N, C-alpha and C positions, 0 to 999 in steps of 0.2 A: 560321781564319776566325772573325770575330766573330759575334755573335748579332744577327740583324735586329730583334729586339725591344728591344735596347739597344745602340746603337752611337754612335761619336763623329762629330761633324760641326762644321765651322765655321759659326757662325750670325752673320750681320750684322744688327743691329737698329737701327731709327731711334728716337732718344730724343725726349723731349718737347720739348727745346730745338732740335730739327732736326739735331743732330749724330748721328754713327753710331758704334757700338761693335761690336767683334768678340769672340766667345767661342768656346771649344771646348766644345760642349754635348752632352748625351746626348739622342739621338732614337730613334725606333722606326720600323719600316716603315709603321706606320699614319699617320705624319706626312708620308709621301712622296706625290707626286701619282699619279694613275692612270697606268697604262701596261702594256704587254705583258710587259716583262721586269724582273725584280728582279735586280740585279747586285751581287755583292760586289766592291768596288773594291780592287784591289791597288796601283795607282799612278794618280796624276794629274800635272798639271804646271801651272806658273804662267805665265800670259800677261798681257800688259799689260791686256787686257780684264778679266781676273780681278781685277787690282789695282784697276781702276776700280769694279767691282762691289763689291769688299770694302771700298771707301771710301765707298760710298753714292751713287755716280754714277747719277743717275736717267736719264741718256741710255742706260745699259746695262741697269739693273735698276729696274723701276718700283715694285715692291712689296716691302716688308720686313715681318718677318724673312725672310732668304734665305740659302741656301748657295751660294757661288760655285763655279767650277770648270768651264770649258768643255770639259775633256778628262777622260776616265776610261778605264781598262782593267781588266778583271777577269773574273769567272766568273759565268755565269748560274746563279742558285739557284732561280728560278721563271720559267716561261715559259707564256704563254697562246696561243702561236702554234706552228705546225708547223715553221717555218723555223729555230727555235732550240730546243735541248734543255738541260735541266739539265746543267751541267758544261761547256758550250761557253765558250771564252774569246773575249771580244769587245773591240772598240775602239769607243769612243764619242767622237765629235767633231762639232762643228757643230750645226746646227739651233738649238733654243732652250736646250740644256743649259747651265746655269750663268748664263744671262742672266735669264730670268724663270721658268725651271724649275730646281728645286734640283739642283745640280751635283756635280762630282767631288771637292770638298773634304769628303768624307764617306765612311764605310766602306761605305755602300750607296747606290745610286741606283735609281730606277724610271723607265723610259723607254719610248716607243713602239718597236716592233721595227724600223721603217725607219731609226731613228737608229743602229743597231748594224751593225758589220761584223765578221764572224768573223776572228779573228786569222789572218793568212796564215802558212803555213809559212816558216821562216827569220827570223821576227821575234818576239822574246819580248814579253810584256806590258810589261816594263820598257823595252825599246828603243822600243816603240811610243809610250810617253809621253815619251821623250826627243824624239822627233819631235813628237807631238801636233799641235795645230792649227798651230803655227809651221812644223813640218816639212811638213805637208800643204800649207800656203800656199806654202812655198818650192817644193815639187814641182809644184804647179799653175802657179806662175809660170814654171818651166822648161818645162813642157809648152806653155804659151801662146807662149813664145819659139819653140819648135820648130815649132809649128803655123803660126807666122808666117814660117817659112822660115829662121830663124836656126840655123846649123849651126856646128860647131867651126871650120871653115875660113872662116867669114864675117868673123871679126875678134874683137876684144876685147869681153867682156861686163862691164859695170859692175854692182856690187852696192852700194847705199847702205845706211847704217846697219848695217854689216857685222858688228858684234860683238853685235847683238841676236839674239833667237831665230830670227826668220825669216831675217835677213841671214846669220848664220854658217852656217845649214843650206843656204841658197841657194848660198853660196860652195862648200861641200863637195859638194853634188849636182852643180853645174855642172862642177866640176873632175873629179868622178867620171865625168861624161858626156863628158869630153874637151874642154871649153871652156877658153880662156885667160881667167882671171878677174882683174879689177881690183877690189879691195875699197876702199871709202871708209869712213873712220871718224874720229870726233873724238877717239879715244883713241890717241895716238901710241905708248903703251906696249904696245899689243896687236898690233903688226906680226908678231911671232913666232907668236902665236896664229893669226892669219889665214893666214900662209904655211903654217903647219902643217896647216891645213884644205885647202890647195890653191891659195890665191891666188898668182898669178904676180907681182902687184905690189900695193902698198898706197899709197893717196893720202890726203891729209888731207881733212877735211870742207870746209875752205876751198877746196881745189882743185876740189871738186864743187859749189861754191856761187857761181856767177858773179854779180858785183854790177855789171857794166858797163852793164846795161840794153839790150844789143844783142839784136836779135830772132833772130839766128842766130850760132852759133859754129862753129868748125872741126868737121867731122863725124869723130868718133873711135870711137863705140860702135856695134857691130853690134846689140847688145841691152843692155837695162838691166833689172835687178830693183830697183825702188825701194820702200823700206819706210818712207819718212819723209814724203813729200809736200812741199808748199810750194815755195820757190824752188829747192831741190835737185832736185826733180822737174822743175821748169821748165828748169833748167840741163841736166839729162839729155836732155830733149826737144830743146833747142836744139843739143846737141852729138852727137846721133845721126847716123849715116851715112845716105846715101840708102837707103831701104827698111828702115831700122832699126825695131826693135820695142821699145817701152818698156812694162813692166808696172808697175802701181801697186797696192799693197795696204795702205798705212798712212798715218797723218797725224800722227805724233808731232811733226813740225816745224811743220806748219800744215795747215789744211784748204783754204787758198787755193791757186790755181794761176795765178801771174802770167806768162802766156805769150801768144803771138800765134798766128795761123793759119799763119805762114810755114813752120815745120818740116813741117807736114802737107801744104801745097799746093806747096811747092818741093822737098821731099826725100822725099815719100811716107812720112814717119814715121807709125807707128801707135802709139797709146796704148791699152793694154788694161787694164781694171780686173780685179782678181782678188779675188773674194769667195767664201769657202768655206762659210759656214753652210748654204746651200741647194744646194750642189753636187749634181748628179744622182748617183744610186746607182751607175750603171755607171762613171762617171769616178772616183768615190770609191774603188770597189773596185779599179779598174785602177791607180790611183796608189799605193794601199797595197801592191799586189802589186809594183810597181816598187821601192818603198822596201824591200821584203823581198828583192829580187833584184838587178837590175842597178844600182839606185841605192842599194843598201845601203851604209852608210858604215862603214869599218873602225875609225873613231876616235871613236865616239859619246861615249866617256868623256871625251874632251878638251873637249867642249862642255857637260858636265853637272855641276851642283852639286846634291847631294841634300839634302832637308829633310824633317823630320817635319811632321805637321799642326800640332803645337803650336809649331813653329819657323818658321812661315810669315810671321809679322808683319814681321820684319826684312827679308825678301826682298820683301814687298809694298811696303814703303817704298822699298827700293832700286830696284825696277823703275820706280816712278813718277818717280824722280829720274834715270833713265837710267843707273844704276850697275850693272846686272846684265849680266854677260857670258855669252852662250850661253843655256843652258836650266836651269831649276830643276825638278828632278824631285821630286814629292811622294810619299813612301813611306808608304802607309796601313797598312803592316804594323807600323810602329814603335809 
């Protein structure tokens, strides 16, 4: 365990010419914000939101210098509340961590106690960060499908952006839960990767991106986990079956949604947004428990690329260009 008076952290700074730079710098616990828990971070993970923050995107992070990292898992070294004790292993995702509060790309973080979940039995700290916010988002998407009445015998479930962090874990969790999954990707070379995670079929991005302009298409999907937004989300809505449920959690394709009311008023299609940062504590704890038990994936290593804090720059550039497959695990012990 490192020394909280001297520890490594990624620091993103705004330069005088309004450009941004990243360095691995030495910090101390005195530099961290106020909070109930001081946590020694063992692992973090790289998400698209982290890459935006690390590039100076002020839609994600307003004030610099800043340490990104919306995920962290580690051990409590100081606690100011009775719910957590020194030595407790905890998972930190969501809320403001890594956005405008210094995050998990550091050997220590300090956070309010409600941001922490005790690590459930059956899930290591390392595994929890392979899931991270991406896995939690995938799990919440699957939960919303189930709450909407989508069951394994309802029909095929489509996952868009299936090689990304949320997409690949959604494929795997759905397959683990007994659904027949169709994965959509723009990377033809990744078919074996996706079928290895449990996809029954893989279709191209073009097949999931209707350009006809029609208001309705043949209903084929009982459920959809959309991670990209834009016209691909619109296509998914137009091609959902009667009573189909479509979840939406991303916008890497577009923030626009070019569709009509017809799928909703003629087919009873439901569109459900999935947002994890402020997810209630009871749902958050229940989903982490599911990921440690019935939704625990036997092949997490298949979706994982490991990186050190010092080696993150290349992965940040890759995820911004859509070139990352699966999850990038950040090992803070290196």
